C-alpha positions in Angstrom: -8.7 -10.3 6.2 -5.0 -9.5 5.6 -5.9 -7.4 2.6 -8.3 -5.3 4.7 -5.6 -4.7 7.3 -3.0 -3.8 4.6 -5.4 -1.4 3.0 -5.9 0.4 6.4 -2.2 0.9 6.8 -1.8 2.0 3.2 -4.7 4.5 3.5 -3.1 6.0 6.6 0.2 6.4 4.8 -1.5 8.0 1.8 -3.3 10.4 4.1 0.0 11.4 5.7 1.7 11.8 2.3 -1.2 13.8 0.9 -0.1 17.3 2.1 3.3 17.0 0.4 2.0 15.0 -2.6 5.3 13.0 -3.0 3.5 9.7 -3.5 6.0 8.6 -6.2 9.0 9.1 -3.9 7.5 7.2 -1.0 6.3 4.4 -3.3 9.7 4.1 -4.8 11.3 3.8 -1.3 8.7 1.2 -0.3 9.3 -0.8 -3.4 13.0 -0.8 -2.8 12.6 -1.9 0.8 10.0 -4.5 -0.4 12.4 -5.9 -2.9 15.1 -6.3 -0.2 12.6 -7.9 2.2 11.4 -10.3 -0.5 14.9 -11.3 -1.5 16.5 -11.7 1.9 15.4 -14.8 3.9 17.5 -13.5 6.8 15.7 -10.2 6.9 12.3 -11.8 6.8 13.3 -14.2 9.7 14.6 -11.3 11.8 11.4 -9.3 11.2 9.0 -12.1 11.7 10.5 -14.4 14.4 9.4 -13.9 18.0 12.9 -14.9 19.2 14.3 -11.5 18.2 13.3 -8.6 20.5 11.3 -5.7 19.0 14.2 -3.3 19.9 16.6 -5.5 17.8 14.1 -5.7 15.0 13.6 -1.9 14.9 17.4 -1.5 15.1 17.9 -3.7 12.0 15.0 -1.9 10.2 16.5 1.5 10.9 20.0 0.5 9.8 18.7 -1.0 6.5 16.3 1.9 5.8 19.2 4.3 6.5 21.5 2.6 4.1 18.8 2.6 1.5 18.3 6.4 1.9 14.6 6.0 3.0 12.8 9.2 4.1 11.7 9.7 7.6 8.1 9.1 6.5 8.9 5.8 4.9 10.9 4.7 8.0 8.1 5.6 10.3 5.6 3.6 8.2 8.0 0.6 8.3 8.4 1.1 12.1 4.6 1.0 12.6 4.3 -2.2 10.5 7.1 -3.8 12.5 5.9 -2.7 16.0 2.4 -4.0 15.2 3.7 -7.3 13.9 2.5 -6.6 10.4 5.7 -7.1 8.3 4.3 -10.2 6.7 1.7 -7.9 5.1 4.4 -5.6 3.6 3.8 -6.6 0.0 0.0 -6.2 0.3 0.5 -2.8 2.0 2.8 -1.7 -0.8 0.3 -2.8 -3.4 -2.5 -1.1 -1.7 -0.5 2.1 -1.3 0.4 2.0 -5.0 -3.2 1.7 -5.9 -4.1 4.7 -3.7 -1.2 6.8 -4.9 -2.0 6.1 -8.6 -5.7 7.0 -8.0 -4.7 10.3 -6.3 -2.1 11.1 -9.0 -4.5 10.3 -11.8 -2.4 7.4 -13.1 -3.9 4.4 -14.7 -2.2 1.0 -14.5 -2.3 -1.1 -17.7 -1.0 -4.7 -17.8 0.1 -5.6 -21.3 0.8 -9.2 -22.2 2.5 -10.0 -25.5 3.7 -13.1 -27.3 7.2 -11.7 -27.7 9.1 -8.8 -26.3 8.2 -5.3 -27.4 10.8 -2.8 -28.5 11.2 0.4 -26.6 9.5 2.3 -29.5 6.5 -0.1 -29.4 6.2 0.4 -25.7 6.3 4.2 -26.1 3.6 4.0 -28.8 1.4 1.9 -26.6 1.9 4.2 -23.6 1.0 7.2 -25.8 -2.1 5.4 -27.1 -3.3 4.4 -23.6 -2.7 8.0 -22.4 -4.9 9.2 -25.2 -7.5 6.5 -24.6 -7.9 7.0 -20.9 -7.2 10.7 -20.8 -4.8 10.0 -17.9 -1.2 9.2 -17.5 -0.8 5.5 -18.0 1.8 3.3 -16.4 2.2 0.1 -18.4 3.5 -3.2 -17.0 4.8 -5.4 -19.8 4.9 -9.2 -19.5 5.5 -12.1 -21.8 2.7 -14.6 -22.3 3.9 -17.6 -24.4 0.4 -18.9 -24.8 -0.5 -16.0 -27.1 0.3 -16.8 -30.7 0.8 -13.2 -31.6 -0.5 -9.7 -30.8 -1.2 -8.5 -27.3 -3.7 -8.3 -24.5 -4.0 -5.2 -22.4 -6.0 -4.9 -19.2 -7.1 -1.7 -17.4 -8.9 -2.7 -14.1 -11.5 -5.2 -15.2 -11.5 -4.1 -18.9 -9.6 -6.3 -21.3 -8.5 -5.3 -24.8 -7.7 -8.4 -26.6 -5.7 -7.8 -29.8 -4.1 -11.2 -29.8 -4.3 -13.7 -32.7 -5.7 -16.3 -30.2 -8.4 -13.9 -29.2 -9.3 -13.2 -32.9 -9.4 -17.0 -33.6 -11.7 -17.5 -30.5 -14.0 -14.8 -31.6 -14.1 -16.2 -35.1 -14.9 -19.7 -33.7 -17.7 -18.3 -31.6 -19.2 -16.5 -34.6 -19.0 -19.6 -36.8 -20.6 -21.8 -34.0 -23.4 -19.3 -33.5 -24.5 -19.5 -37.1 
């Protein structure tokens, strides 16, 4: 149920941002605020505890957003979340907005797992290859997966491209067992 609610808030924000098209700017501001919210136990307590009045919560929110240089639109979105007691859904709302913004901007998210860190040149080559493959602008998220022996695994939505050594060995094992 929380995801459904977060999606509603994200859709509303995306619809408000649509005329200007500055999804990237709003997403960046939300991610910055989300990082501060995630890292600060005190901020989460102020925003989520019923012991603090709504006026005080909104005052803290406005002060923090002002220091972070958040736009009026981002601040209004955060105010709405706060006044409707939805701040615990902030991370889900940001993720839902990211998905909507990327869809509207024609950006594809690609999650790339590798056994070891990739150089900047390798990351750029992968980005170019996925741009070519998807015919869209690709945003790659790189992560280490120590369970891979070598190679990499990329995921776009539900499609997985397994170029790992472990994946090759698993496919070879399946072929040998099938014979």
